[in-house]
C-alpha positions, 0 to 999 in steps of 0.5 A: 278570773284574775285576768278578767278582774285586771281588765276590768281594773285597767279601764281600757276596753273597745270601739271608740264611739264618738258623737256628732259634737266630737270634731276631734274623731278624725284627726291624725292623732286619734288613730293611736286611740282607735287603735287601742280600743280596737285592739282591746275588742279584739284581744289583738295585745300587737295592735294594742302595743302599736298605739304606744310608745315603748315605756308608756306609763298608764295610771289610774286616779282613785281613792284609798280606803279611807277616802284619800287621792290615790294613783296606781300605775300598770305597766304596758307590758301587764295590760298587753298581756291583759289584752292578749290572754284570751276573754269570753266577753269582748271589752268596750269602752266607747268615749265621747266629748272628747276635747284636745289641746294641741301643739306641734309636737305635743296632744292632750285628748280628755274624754268621757267614757263607760266600760263594758264587759260584753254587754254588761256596764262595769264603769265610768270616768276620764280618760286622758292621753297624752300622745307624741309623734314618733321618729317617722311622724306617726303619733303615738301615746306615752301617757295614760291616766282614767278615772272610775266610777260605778255611779253617777255615770251620765252615758248618752243613749247613743251609747247605750243603746250599742249595749241593750 
């Protein structure tokens, strides 16, 4: 139960679902994002690890009990352990409205998401990814931040119908 709760709080799920408006879906720097979510869905921590540079930062932006802004960091090693620990239902995090800003050696990707455990909606928010090419030229995530909310989520039908 503790690992399940951690995973839900980690808000990183599985298959990437992109709408027709998302013209960045096939860009080379999207490959690690696709691997991340596919690895989450399969519970494959090695696949997830391959999406990140060693020492990558994972942060959730939220509010403390008094409503003040709060950052909560999750070590990559803890996240990988949660992914690789067997869980009864797949984690899915479809994304849409993908936007990207890029330079030759830096890309920032912003996308809305919904997180599901099995067929059950958990929460939604925004994911932001910072990526750079590694020594071999392969794009890797070095920073991932997300927001989370349970209410006020506007999830496109092409996403929600997958989980009915």
